[in-house]
N, C-alpha and C positions, 0 to 999 in steps of 0.2 A: 395606075389608078387615076392619074390626072386625065387621061383620055376618057375613061369611064365617067369621071365627074363632069366633064364638060358636056358630054352627050346627055347625061341625066338632067343637068341644069337647063340645057336647051329645051328638052322635051317638056319639063315641068313648067318653065316660064311661059312656053307657048301653048300649053294644054293640048299637046299633040297626041295624047294617048298613053297607054301603060308602058312602063320601062321594065326590062328584064335584066337582072344582074346575075349571070352564072359564074360560079368560081369555087375552087377547092376551099376547104376549111382553112382559115387562117390568112386568106388572101386580102382581106379588108372589107368584107361586107359589113361587119359591125361598125367599123370606122366611118363608112358612108352613112349609116343610120344616124350615128352621133353627129356627124357633120350637118346633115339636113335638119335634125331636130334643133341644133344650136344656132345655125346660121340663117334659117328661114323661119322667122317667128310668124310670118303670115300664113305658113302652112299649118293651120290649126283648125280643128283638132288634129294632132299628130298621132295616128292610130297605128301602133306597132303591134302587129299580130304575130305572136310567138307560139301559137298552138295550131298550126295549119292542118294537123291530123284529125281535127274534129270533123264530124259529119257536116254536110252542106248546110243543113238546118241550124245546127249549133253554131257554125261559123258565121252565118248570116245574122243570127240573133246577137252574137257577140259584137259584130260590126255595128249594128243598130244601137246597142247599149253604149258603145264608145262615142257614137255620134250624137247621141241625145244629151240634153242638158238635164239638170236635176228637176226642171219644171215640166218635163215632157210626159211624165206619168209612167204607168206600167207598160211592159212590152206586150205587144198584141199577140194573138194566137193566129196561126196560119200564115203560109208563105206569102200570099198576096198582101195581106195586112202588114207584114214585116217590111216588104219592099215599098209599100205605100208610105210607111212612116220613115224609112230611109230617105226616100225622095223629099218628104217634107223637112226633115232634119237638114238635108244638104241645101235646100232652098233657103232655110232660115240662116244658115251659116253664110251663104252667099250674100244675103241682104245685109248682113253685118260685116261684110268686107273680109270674110275668112274663106280660106281655100283648104278644105280638108285634104290630108294625104294618108292613104292606106298603104302601109309598108308590110307585106307578107314576108316574114322571115322564114328560112327553111321551106321555101315554097315548093321544093321538089317533093315534099311529103303531102302536098295537096292531093286528095283523091280525084279521080276523073269526074266524080259527081260534083265535088266542090268547085273544080275549074268550070264546069259547064252550068252549074246551078247557083253558084254564088259569084265567082269572078266575072264570068261572061255577062250575066244580067247587070252587074254593077257598071261594067264598061258601056253596055248598051244604053243604060240609064243616063250616064254622063254624056254620051253622044247625042242622045235624042232630046235632051232637055236644055235649052239655052240658058236657063236660070240656074244651072248647076255648074260649079267649078270643082272638079275632083281630080286629084293625081293619084296614080296607083303605081307602086313599085313592087315587083316580085323578085326576091333574091334567093338563091339556093345553089345546090351543087350543079355542076355542068350538065347533068342529065335533064335539068329543068327545061332548057330550050328545045331539045328534040321532043320531050313530052308535049309541050305546047304546040309544036308543029303538027302533031297528029290531029289537032282540031283546027280546021281551016278558019272557022269564024273567030277563033281566039288569036291565032297566030297572025292573021292579016291585020289585026288591030294594034299589034306591037310596033311602036314607033322607034324605040331605042333598045338595042340589045348590046350590052356593055360588058363583055367578059373581063374578069379580073385575073390577072396572071401575076406570077412572082416578079419581084424587082430584077432588073438587070444588075450586073456587077457595079456599074456606075451609080445606079439608083440606090443600091444597098449601101454603098459608101456615103452617099449624100444623106440618106435617111438616118444612118447611125450618127453621123456628124451633127445633123440638125437636132436629133434627140439629146445629144450630149451638150450642145450649146444651150438648149432650152433648160437643161438641168443645171446649168451654171458652169460647165467645164471651160476652162480657158486655155487648154492645151490638148494635144492628141492623146487619147487614152488606149487606142488600138494601133498596132503597127499596120503598114499597108498589106503585109502578108496575112495578118490576122483578119483584116476586112475581106480579103480575097477568099480566105478559107471560110469565113462566116457566110459569104454568099454561096459558096460551093455546097456546104453542108446543109444549108437551110433551104436551098433551091429558090432563094429570094423571097420566100413567104414571110410576110411581116411578123406573124405570130411566133414563128420559129426564131426569127432574127431577135425578136424581143426576149424570148426565153433564154436563148443561148447567151445573148449579150448581157442581160441582167446578171445571170449567174456568173459569167466570166468576170464582171466587175466586182461582185461580192467575193469571189475566190481571190481575185487580185488584191483587193483590200485586205483580206485575211492573211495573205502571204506577203503583204507589204511590197507589192510590185509597183513600179512606176508606170508600166505599160503593159497591155495585154498582148501576148504573142500568139503566133499560129499554133503552137503546141497546146496552149490552154484551150483554144477554140475547139481543136480536134478531139481533145480529151473529154471536154464537156459534151460535145455532140454525141459521142458514143454512149454517154450516160442518159442523155435527155431525149434524143430523137425517137427512140422506140415508143416513149409515152406521148411524144408530141405529134406523131404521125396520125 
């Protein structure tokens, strides 16, 4: 995730164009969303679009509604008028020192129509108007990147493709230990074998690590264990992973 974060930070800081984050469910896309929302107060308004399956027209109007302020009035009728008002809203934000960020979540669900009639015009608008500062991130399943490559005008504008993968064994151990320290633990609560097993059964996917690790701690507390062993991890994985997959 660190590599993906650095690429995104560079692209956003330098306004180099849209960023694409492909990754399986649970690999950390939501964590990146939270990070940028919390750590980059200048990226406002922060527009988190969680309904990408809308039609192109509905999606474009939703974006305008998120970019407008309460003083901007009613939404216009017609595609040209909507994009005209989006341009105006973006210019006003720039004059006030703000840099809007559009974060398309589950972007693999975007229709071809939405990609070409909403996303591409927004990117073209940002490129062609020097008075606009706009960052765009599209996050979704791994199929997202191949889908975008079908459209040359769209894919050639992508400046950072940052796939998210599961943690390595070392990263899994570091992640668990960091979480425990932040929670106030002052001693190891998982054996080395348990941590190795946790990586194996989770595939290094953070969401699965969290689910199994949290439950292991709960069960360990209930059973008055001083440390979580490999057998507890494997037992819980057999119960939890079918629903976590």
